[in-house]
DRENLO-392794 format. One record per residue (C-alpha): y, z, x; residue number from 1. Coordinates in Angstrom, 2 decimals. Each point is the difference from the previous one (the first is absolute). Example, Ala and Ser with C-alpha at 12.3 -4.5 7.8 and 13.67 -1.06 7.14 Angstrom:
<sedrens>
sedren c2: -4.50; c3: 7.80; c1: 12.30; lumfi: 1
sedren c2: 3.44; c3: -0.66; c1: 1.37; lumfi: 2
</sedrens>
This chain:
<sedrens>
sedren c2: -142.92; c3: 131.50; c1: -129.37; lumfi: 1
sedren c2: -3.07; c3: 1.73; c1: 1.76; lumfi: 2
sedren c2: 2.56; c3: 1.66; c1: 2.27; lumfi: 3
sedren c2: 2.17; c3: 1.58; c1: -2.58; lumfi: 4
sedren c2: -3.37; c3: 1.25; c1: -1.74; lumfi: 5
sedren c2: -0.95; c3: 1.59; c1: 3.39; lumfi: 6
sedren c2: 3.37; c3: 1.48; c1: 0.30; lumfi: 7
sedren c2: 0.03; c3: 1.30; c1: -3.28; lumfi: 8
sedren c2: -3.36; c3: 1.58; c1: 0.42; lumfi: 9
sedren c2: 1.24; c3: 1.59; c1: 3.34; lumfi: 10
sedren c2: 3.09; c3: 1.78; c1: -2.04; lumfi: 11
sedren c2: -2.61; c3: 1.31; c1: -2.84; lumfi: 12
sedren c2: -2.08; c3: 1.59; c1: 2.61; lumfi: 13
sedren c2: 2.95; c3: 1.43; c1: 1.71; lumfi: 14
sedren c2: 1.57; c3: 1.21; c1: -3.10; lumfi: 15
sedren c2: -3.59; c3: 1.55; c1: -1.18; lumfi: 16
sedren c2: -0.44; c3: 1.57; c1: 3.40; lumfi: 17
sedren c2: 3.28; c3: 1.62; c1: -0.39; lumfi: 18
sedren c2: -0.49; c3: 1.25; c1: -3.40; lumfi: 19
sedren c2: -3.58; c3: 1.39; c1: 0.77; lumfi: 20
sedren c2: 1.53; c3: 2.07; c1: 2.92; lumfi: 21
sedren c2: 2.86; c3: 1.32; c1: -2.04; lumfi: 22
sedren c2: -2.43; c3: 1.28; c1: -2.92; lumfi: 23
sedren c2: -2.72; c3: 1.51; c1: 2.77; lumfi: 24
sedren c2: 2.38; c3: 1.24; c1: 2.65; lumfi: 25
sedren c2: 3.84; c3: -0.78; c1: -0.29; lumfi: 26
sedren c2: 0.49; c3: 1.53; c1: -3.24; lumfi: 27
sedren c2: -2.24; c3: 2.88; c1: 0.93; lumfi: 28
sedren c2: 2.27; c3: 0.70; c1: 2.91; lumfi: 29
sedren c2: 3.14; c3: -0.51; c1: -2.15; lumfi: 30
sedren c2: -1.23; c3: 2.85; c1: -2.43; lumfi: 31
sedren c2: -1.00; c3: 2.35; c1: 2.90; lumfi: 32
sedren c2: 3.72; c3: -0.40; c1: 1.54; lumfi: 33
sedren c2: 1.54; c3: 0.52; c1: -3.45; lumfi: 34
sedren c2: -2.40; c3: 2.98; c1: -0.87; lumfi: 35
sedren c2: 1.62; c3: 3.37; c1: -0.97; lumfi: 36
sedren c2: -3.35; c3: 2.35; c1: 0.78; lumfi: 37
sedren c2: -2.40; c3: -0.29; c1: 3.04; lumfi: 38
sedren c2: -2.87; c3: -0.50; c1: -2.22; lumfi: 39
sedren c2: 1.40; c3: -3.29; c1: -1.71; lumfi: 40
sedren c2: 1.27; c3: -1.33; c1: 3.51; lumfi: 41
sedren c2: -3.42; c3: 1.08; c1: 1.75; lumfi: 42
sedren c2: -2.06; c3: -1.86; c1: -2.90; lumfi: 43
sedren c2: 2.18; c3: -3.09; c1: 0.18; lumfi: 44
sedren c2: 0.01; c3: -0.14; c1: 3.81; lumfi: 45
sedren c2: -3.96; c3: 0.70; c1: 0.20; lumfi: 46
sedren c2: -0.09; c3: -3.13; c1: -2.45; lumfi: 47
sedren c2: 1.68; c3: -2.01; c1: 2.12; lumfi: 48
sedren c2: -1.58; c3: 1.16; c1: 3.06; lumfi: 49
sedren c2: -3.51; c3: -0.63; c1: -1.58; lumfi: 50
sedren c2: 1.42; c3: -3.64; c1: -0.82; lumfi: 51
sedren c2: 0.98; c3: -0.83; c1: 3.68; lumfi: 52
sedren c2: -3.44; c3: 1.32; c1: 1.04; lumfi: 53
sedren c2: -1.69; c3: -2.45; c1: -2.51; lumfi: 54
sedren c2: 2.19; c3: -2.85; c1: 1.58; lumfi: 55
sedren c2: -0.57; c3: 0.97; c1: 3.41; lumfi: 56
sedren c2: 3.68; c3: 0.56; c1: 0.53; lumfi: 57
sedren c2: -0.76; c3: 3.09; c1: 2.21; lumfi: 58
sedren c2: 0.78; c3: -2.15; c1: 3.30; lumfi: 59
sedren c2: 1.49; c3: -3.29; c1: 1.26; lumfi: 60
sedren c2: 3.17; c3: -1.76; c1: -0.41; lumfi: 61
sedren c2: 1.45; c3: -1.70; c1: -3.05; lumfi: 62
sedren c2: 2.25; c3: -2.49; c1: 2.22; lumfi: 63
sedren c2: -1.72; c3: -2.89; c1: 1.24; lumfi: 64
sedren c2: 2.18; c3: -0.92; c1: 2.79; lumfi: 65
sedren c2: 0.60; c3: 3.10; c1: 1.67; lumfi: 66
sedren c2: -1.25; c3: 3.81; c1: -0.04; lumfi: 67
sedren c2: 2.56; c3: 2.53; c1: -0.22; lumfi: 68
sedren c2: -0.03; c3: 3.73; c1: -1.17; lumfi: 69
sedren c2: 1.94; c3: -0.61; c1: -3.20; lumfi: 70
sedren c2: -2.98; c3: -2.31; c1: -1.14; lumfi: 71
sedren c2: -3.00; c3: 2.16; c1: 1.39; lumfi: 72
sedren c2: -2.28; c3: 1.04; c1: -2.66; lumfi: 73
sedren c2: -1.56; c3: 2.60; c1: 1.91; lumfi: 74
sedren c2: 3.22; c3: 1.78; c1: 0.55; lumfi: 75
sedren c2: 0.99; c3: -0.49; c1: -3.63; lumfi: 76
sedren c2: -3.61; c3: 1.34; c1: -1.29; lumfi: 77
sedren c2: 0.18; c3: 2.86; c1: 2.22; lumfi: 78
sedren c2: 3.17; c3: 0.79; c1: -0.89; lumfi: 79
sedren c2: -0.95; c3: 0.19; c1: -3.82; lumfi: 80
sedren c2: -3.00; c3: 1.74; c1: 0.44; lumfi: 81
sedren c2: 1.79; c3: 2.81; c1: 2.01; lumfi: 82
sedren c2: 2.35; c3: 0.28; c1: -3.00; lumfi: 83
sedren c2: -2.74; c3: 0.49; c1: -2.43; lumfi: 84
sedren c2: -1.72; c3: 2.34; c1: 2.22; lumfi: 85
sedren c2: 3.55; c3: 2.04; c1: 0.25; lumfi: 86
sedren c2: 0.33; c3: -0.19; c1: -3.92; lumfi: 87
sedren c2: -3.48; c3: 1.33; c1: -0.52; lumfi: 88
sedren c2: 0.57; c3: 2.91; c1: 2.60; lumfi: 89
sedren c2: 3.36; c3: 0.97; c1: -1.94; lumfi: 90
sedren c2: -1.57; c3: -0.37; c1: -3.50; lumfi: 91
sedren c2: -2.85; c3: 2.43; c1: 1.46; lumfi: 92
sedren c2: 2.81; c3: 2.37; c1: 1.20; lumfi: 93
sedren c2: 0.50; c3: 2.33; c1: -3.04; lumfi: 94
sedren c2: 2.97; c3: 1.51; c1: 1.37; lumfi: 95
sedren c2: 1.83; c3: -3.00; c1: 0.97; lumfi: 96
sedren c2: 3.69; c3: 0.18; c1: -1.01; lumfi: 97
sedren c2: 1.65; c3: -2.97; c1: -2.22; lumfi: 98
sedren c2: 1.97; c3: -0.77; c1: 3.17; lumfi: 99
sedren c2: -2.94; c3: -0.38; c1: 2.04; lumfi: 100
sedren c2: -1.68; c3: -2.28; c1: -2.66; lumfi: 101
sedren c2: 3.33; c3: -1.99; c1: -0.44; lumfi: 102
sedren c2: 0.40; c3: -0.75; c1: 3.79; lumfi: 103
sedren c2: -3.92; c3: -1.40; c1: 0.11; lumfi: 104
sedren c2: 1.17; c3: -2.36; c1: -2.94; lumfi: 105
sedren c2: 3.05; c3: -0.97; c1: 1.37; lumfi: 106
sedren c2: -1.52; c3: -0.90; c1: 3.52; lumfi: 107
sedren c2: -2.74; c3: -1.92; c1: -1.82; lumfi: 108
sedren c2: 2.66; c3: -1.85; c1: -2.17; lumfi: 109
sedren c2: 1.97; c3: -0.91; c1: 3.44; lumfi: 110
sedren c2: -2.73; c3: -1.10; c1: 1.91; lumfi: 111
sedren c2: -1.19; c3: -2.54; c1: -2.59; lumfi: 112
sedren c2: 3.21; c3: -0.99; c1: -1.78; lumfi: 113
sedren c2: 3.00; c3: -1.64; c1: 1.23; lumfi: 114
sedren c2: 2.92; c3: -0.82; c1: -2.43; lumfi: 115
sedren c2: -1.92; c3: 0.72; c1: -3.02; lumfi: 116
sedren c2: -2.76; c3: -2.43; c1: 0.98; lumfi: 117
sedren c2: -3.26; c3: 0.17; c1: 1.91; lumfi: 118
sedren c2: 0.39; c3: -0.33; c1: 3.71; lumfi: 119
sedren c2: -3.05; c3: -2.00; c1: 0.55; lumfi: 120
sedren c2: -0.25; c3: -3.09; c1: 2.32; lumfi: 121
sedren c2: 0.18; c3: -3.33; c1: -1.30; lumfi: 122
sedren c2: -3.41; c3: -1.80; c1: -0.36; lumfi: 123
sedren c2: -1.38; c3: 3.02; c1: -0.61; lumfi: 124
sedren c2: -1.34; c3: -0.90; c1: -3.46; lumfi: 125
sedren c2: -2.05; c3: -3.41; c1: 1.67; lumfi: 126
sedren c2: -1.77; c3: 2.59; c1: 2.17; lumfi: 127
sedren c2: -2.77; c3: -0.51; c1: 1.69; lumfi: 128
sedren c2: 0.39; c3: -3.94; c1: -1.00; lumfi: 129
sedren c2: 3.27; c3: -0.76; c1: 1.17; lumfi: 130
sedren c2: -1.07; c3: -2.07; c1: 3.19; lumfi: 131
sedren c2: -2.45; c3: -1.91; c1: -2.53; lumfi: 132
sedren c2: 2.87; c3: -0.48; c1: -2.60; lumfi: 133
sedren c2: 2.18; c3: -1.41; c1: 2.90; lumfi: 134
sedren c2: -2.71; c3: -2.69; c1: 1.04; lumfi: 135
sedren c2: -0.57; c3: -0.75; c1: -3.48; lumfi: 136
sedren c2: 3.82; c3: -0.56; c1: -0.35; lumfi: 137
sedren c2: 0.30; c3: -1.95; c1: 3.31; lumfi: 138
sedren c2: -3.25; c3: -2.41; c1: -1.15; lumfi: 139
sedren c2: 1.96; c3: -0.32; c1: -3.71; lumfi: 140
sedren c2: 3.19; c3: -0.85; c1: 1.71; lumfi: 141
sedren c2: -1.37; c3: -2.48; c1: 2.63; lumfi: 142
sedren c2: -2.36; c3: -2.01; c1: -2.80; lumfi: 143
sedren c2: 3.18; c3: -0.24; c1: -2.33; lumfi: 144
sedren c2: 1.87; c3: -1.33; c1: 2.90; lumfi: 145
sedren c2: -2.51; c3: -2.65; c1: 1.20; lumfi: 146
sedren c2: -0.81; c3: -0.87; c1: -3.62; lumfi: 147
sedren c2: 3.96; c3: -0.54; c1: -0.69; lumfi: 148
sedren c2: 0.34; c3: -2.18; c1: 3.14; lumfi: 149
sedren c2: -3.01; c3: -2.04; c1: -0.85; lumfi: 150
sedren c2: 1.27; c3: -0.50; c1: -3.77; lumfi: 151
sedren c2: 3.60; c3: -1.09; c1: 1.76; lumfi: 152
sedren c2: -1.70; c3: -2.55; c1: 2.25; lumfi: 153
sedren c2: -1.96; c3: -1.58; c1: -2.51; lumfi: 154
</sedrens>
């Protein structure tokens, strides 16, 4: 019974972490990628970057087992900052053509979206607590297994 309650608590933490991430960062990135103007895209991208900075998502890796370029938050963060700077630069440029503006927006959209969804590493919603989450999950699973075996023996 305690094991089920602990697993339910872990599930609630994972879901609330995912919802919080999507409200603060993921949703803003999606809105920036769907924007039709540089101003709207830059505003949403800046909000997403600020959220990443508040959460300490400017470096490190999202995966626990191995580090790879596709889960390197430093690369993702620098890519987003570079895209924001390019949008700001283009917005200041008064004689920019619609084609140039469209190219900047499309380039950004292609860098963060894949088949209509955000192209972010799995586990990013738990960052920087994914290792703690793993250890708590292992402890709960071990406790539940030991408790189940103990009940079975008695």
